[in-house]
C-alpha positions in Angstrom: 0.0 0.0 0.0 1.4 3.4 -0.9 2.3 6.0 1.6 -0.1 8.4 -0.1 -3.0 6.1 0.4 -2.1 5.5 4.1 -1.9 9.2 4.6 -5.3 9.7 2.9 -6.9 7.1 5.1 -5.4 8.6 8.3 -6.6 12.1 7.2 -10.2 10.8 6.9 -10.5 8.5 10.0 -7.5 9.6 12.2 -4.2 8.0 12.7 -5.4 5.9 15.6 -8.0 4.2 13.4 -5.6 2.8 10.8 -3.4 -0.3 11.3 -0.7 -1.1 8.8 2.2 -2.7 10.7 2.5 -6.4 10.0 2.4 -7.3 13.7 -0.9 -5.4 14.1 -2.4 -7.1 11.0 -1.7 -10.7 11.9 -5.0 -11.1 13.8 -6.9 -10.0 10.7 -5.4 -12.5 8.2 -8.2 -15.0 8.9 -11.9 -14.5 8.0 -13.5 -17.9 8.9 -12.3 -19.7 5.8 -9.2 -21.9 5.6 -7.4 -19.3 3.4 -5.1 -16.8 5.0 -4.3 -13.4 3.5 -2.6 -10.6 5.4 -4.4 -7.3 4.6 -2.4 -4.2 3.6 -4.2 -2.2 6.2 -7.2 -2.3 8.5 -9.4 0.8 9.0 -11.8 1.4 11.8 -14.0 4.4 11.0 -15.6 6.0 14.1 -18.9 6.8 12.3 -20.6 6.6 8.9 -20.0 10.2 8.0 
């Protein structure tokens, strides 16, 4: 994921709501299937606006 995209995500939802370090993403590599895929980032918006 590009630095520009990470910055844009942080600008929208705030730095504390964007995970991108590999050690933070490990828990999100599983989705209930047998396939594993490490995401590039995980974003937690505070609201729908």
